[in-house]
C-alpha positions in Angstrom: -50.5 29.7 199.8 -54.0 30.0 198.2 -56.8 27.7 199.2 -56.3 26.4 196.0 -53.1 25.4 195.7 -51.5 22.3 197.2 -50.1 22.1 200.3 -46.6 21.4 201.2 -45.6 17.6 202.2 -46.1 18.0 205.7 -42.5 15.8 207.2 -42.2 13.7 209.8 -42.1 14.2 213.8 -41.8 11.2 215.3 -44.8 10.9 216.5 -45.4 7.1 216.1 -41.7 6.3 217.4 -41.7 2.5 218.9 -45.7 1.8 217.3 -46.5 -0.9 215.4 -48.9 -0.7 213.4 -51.6 -2.6 210.3 -52.6 -0.9 207.8 -55.3 -2.6 205.2 -55.6 -1.5 201.9 -52.5 0.1 201.7 -51.2 -0.7 197.7 -52.0 1.9 195.0 -52.1 5.7 195.4 -54.6 6.3 197.6 -55.2 6.8 201.4 -54.0 3.4 202.6 -50.6 3.7 201.0 -50.2 7.1 202.4 -51.2 6.2 205.6 -49.1 3.8 205.8 -45.9 6.0 204.1 -47.2 8.7 206.4 -46.6 6.3 210.0 -43.0 4.7 208.5 -42.1 8.3 208.3 -43.1 8.8 212.1 -41.4 6.1 212.8 -44.2 3.0 213.1 -42.6 -0.6 212.1 -45.5 -1.1 209.8 -47.0 -4.2 207.9 -49.6 -3.2 204.9 -52.1 -5.9 203.4 -54.4 -5.4 200.8 -56.9 -8.0 198.4 -54.8 -8.0 195.6 -51.6 -10.3 196.1 -49.6 -8.7 193.7 -50.2 -5.0 194.2 -49.4 -5.2 198.2 -46.0 -7.3 197.5 -44.9 -4.3 195.4 -46.3 -1.7 197.8 -44.5 -3.6 200.9 -41.0 -3.6 198.3 -41.6 0.1 198.1 -42.2 0.9 201.9 -39.8 -1.6 202.9 -42.4 -3.1 205.4 -43.8 -7.1 205.2 -46.9 -7.3 203.4 -49.9 -9.5 202.9 -52.6 -10.8 200.7 -55.8 -10.3 202.8 -59.5 -10.3 201.2 -61.5 -8.8 204.6 -64.4 -10.8 203.3 -62.7 -14.1 204.4 -62.5 -14.8 208.1 -59.7 -16.8 207.0 -57.6 -14.5 205.5 -57.9 -11.8 208.0 -56.9 -14.9 210.7 -54.1 -15.2 208.6 -53.2 -11.2 208.5 -53.4 -11.0 212.1 -51.1 -14.0 212.7 -48.6 -12.8 210.5 -48.4 -9.4 212.0 -47.9 -11.0 215.1 -45.4 -12.9 213.9 -43.8 -10.2 212.0 -44.1 -7.1 214.7 -44.1 -9.3 217.7 -47.3 -6.8 219.5 -50.1 -4.6 217.6 -50.7 -1.2 219.0 -52.0 0.5 216.0 -55.2 -1.0 213.2 -56.1 1.6 210.9 -59.2 -0.4 208.9 -58.6 1.4 205.8 -60.3 -1.2 203.1 -63.6 -0.2 201.6 -65.7 -0.5 198.5 -67.4 1.0 196.5 -69.5 2.5 193.1 -72.4 3.4 191.4 -76.2 2.7 191.1 -79.8 4.1 192.4 -81.2 2.2 194.5 -84.3 1.9 192.1 -81.8 -0.2 189.8 -79.0 -2.0 192.5 -78.8 -5.3 192.9 -78.5 -7.2 195.9 -74.9 -8.5 195.0 -74.5 -4.8 194.4 -75.3 -4.1 198.1 -74.4 -7.2 199.5 -70.3 -7.1 198.4 -69.7 -3.4 199.1 -71.3 -4.1 202.4 -69.4 -7.0 202.7 -66.3 -5.2 202.3 -66.5 -1.7 203.2 -68.7 -2.7 206.6 -68.4 -6.2 207.5 -64.9 -6.4 206.2 -63.7 -3.2 208.9 -65.7 -5.1 211.8 -63.5 -8.2 211.5 -60.7 -6.8 211.5 -61.7 -4.4 214.2 -62.8 -7.6 216.4 -59.0 -9.4 215.6 -57.9 -6.6 216.5 -59.8 -5.7 220.1 -58.6 -9.9 220.7 -55.3 -8.8 220.8 -55.8 -5.5 222.4 -57.6 -6.3 224.8 -55.8 -8.6 227.1 -52.7 -6.0 226.3 -54.8 -3.1 227.6 -53.8 -0.9 225.1 -54.3 0.3 221.1 -56.0 2.3 218.8 -58.1 1.2 215.8 -59.0 4.1 213.1 -61.3 3.3 210.6 -61.9 5.0 207.5 -65.9 6.1 207.5 -66.9 8.7 204.4 -69.1 12.1 205.1 -71.4 10.5 202.6 -72.4 9.1 206.0 -73.8 11.6 207.3 -74.1 13.6 203.6 -76.5 12.5 201.0 -75.5 11.9 197.1 -77.5 10.4 194.3 -76.1 6.8 193.7 -74.4 5.9 196.7 -77.1 4.6 199.0 -75.5 0.9 199.5 -71.5 3.4 200.8 -73.2 5.6 202.3 -75.0 2.6 204.6 -71.9 1.1 204.9 -70.1 4.0 205.8 -72.8 5.3 208.4 -72.2 1.6 209.5 -68.9 2.2 209.8 -69.4 5.4 212.4 -71.5 3.4 214.3 -69.8 0.7 214.9 -66.4 2.7 215.6 -68.7 4.3 218.7 -69.8 1.0 220.2 -66.5 -0.5 219.4 -64.9 2.3 221.8 -67.7 2.0 224.6 -66.7 -1.6 224.5 -62.8 -0.8 224.8 -62.5 1.4 226.7 -62.3 0.2 230.2 -59.4 -1.9 228.4 -57.7 1.2 227.7 -58.3 1.0 223.4 -59.4 3.8 221.6 -61.6 2.6 218.3 -61.7 6.5 216.4 -62.3 6.9 212.6 -61.5 9.8 210.1 -64.7 11.1 207.6 -63.1 12.3 204.4 -65.2 13.9 201.7 -63.3 13.9 198.5 -59.7 12.8 198.5 -58.2 12.1 194.6 -56.2 8.9 193.9 -55.3 7.1 190.6 -58.7 4.5 190.8 -61.1 7.3 191.9 -59.8 9.4 189.2 -60.8 6.3 186.4 -63.9 4.6 187.7 -65.4 8.8 188.2 -67.2 10.4 185.7 -64.6 14.0 185.5 -67.9 16.1 185.8 -69.3 14.6 188.7 -65.4 15.0 190.4 -65.9 18.7 189.0 -69.1 18.8 191.0 -68.0 17.5 193.9 -64.1 19.7 193.8 -66.6 22.7 193.9 -68.3 22.1 196.8 -65.3 21.8 198.6 -64.3 25.3 200.4 -60.4 25.5 199.0 -61.4 24.5 195.9 -60.0 21.3 195.6 -59.9 17.7 196.3 -57.7 16.1 199.5 -54.5 14.9 199.0 -54.1 11.7 200.3 -51.5 12.2 202.9 -53.6 14.7 204.6 -56.2 12.5 205.5 -53.4 10.6 207.0 -51.8 12.6 208.7 -55.5 12.8 210.8 -54.9 8.7 211.4 -51.5 10.0 212.4 -52.4 12.0 215.1 -55.9 9.4 215.9 -52.8 7.3 216.4 -50.6 9.3 219.0 -50.6 9.6 221.8 -51.9 13.8 221.5 -55.4 12.0 220.8 -55.0 10.2 224.4 -59.0 11.3 225.7 -60.3 10.9 222.4 -62.0 7.6 221.5 -65.7 7.1 220.0 -64.9 9.4 217.3 -65.8 10.5 213.6 -62.9 13.2 212.4 -64.6 14.8 209.2 -61.0 15.5 207.3 -63.5 17.9 204.6 -63.5 21.5 203.3 -66.9 21.1 202.3 -69.8 23.9 202.7 -73.1 23.1 203.3 
């Protein structure tokens, strides 16, 4: 198989057998849904959330898992998510913070509302869910949190100042939360994907830009969402037991 070809799907190996997990923004065809599916295939008991009530319910039915509508910009909704998760799962071993929001606007033209909305969902929403998870995990002395960042937290791309700032903030939040949680046996890490194709991205991004971004990847293609999900599975599993505060780039992009 050449790098340009799509790889075969990797079967489950019970890496998360007996674990419980909450995964945000898990409806649709992106990384969140792929992660929820992989977690189920790896033996975890999963509860998913999404800001869209109908899509959350449909995804829950498709995966055979409980689903909760949750807008991560609403603290009361976040509290309800974790209260429901504990009620459904008994406890929470893993949190995957996948909720995020993008957009394209040059900084010179960007409004405060555009900036605030992206930061509120992608960074502050991640903080709210991380805080709620830590309040549950620290007393138990165990747990793993995986945040979804982006290579744009490291790399410059025009029109992405709000998204890049938010994702760089997620990276910094990951490292700091990891240091605070380590004495309690809780790990906090992040993945940093470059380009993972999904129906929403294909709808909102210009085809010319997507082709340009794919051409920069060493394999000449975007990642499948489940290829990113596989790295999240690794960070949730015992195979990464000595890793905390790390941001793993899921990318084939060359300089």
